[in-house]
Phi, psi and omega in degrees: 000319179293313172308310175303311181299322174295316174299328173297315179309308185293315182301316189290325176298318183290329174282346184083024180236030185296146180215142170270134184258148177216179172236164181105170177291125174302135176269186185295326185263009187295329191267008170280154176293151173299126183295335179272312189264343177059041169237164184279154170262152179220149179234147178266007177103183182272353178272119178275143176248002179069011175247002185295330172297331183269344181244314189292307190300310181295319175303311187297321181293320182285330178288318175295321175297318180287322182281320183304301185289332181274332186047049174252177187271357180065023180088005187252195177312135179247349178267190182292142175296153186304331185264004184252131180295148180291144177294178186292000000 
């Protein structure tokens, strides 16, 4: 399950549909892009199934691993975030 989740994170990044996974009910700012990795968030809901560590963590590590060294956008917004002032 862990290898599949890691592979899914890599595959979704390469397709430009990468998401970071979390648990819990989404808040008002949930639908914004992650300001550091510039990918969308997704939630498995507010019910814990005790498998999140085996699914969410490998996916998130894969996405962060792909985005960080490459510093690309993961298929999302390429300009400044709406709440971020434009650069010089």
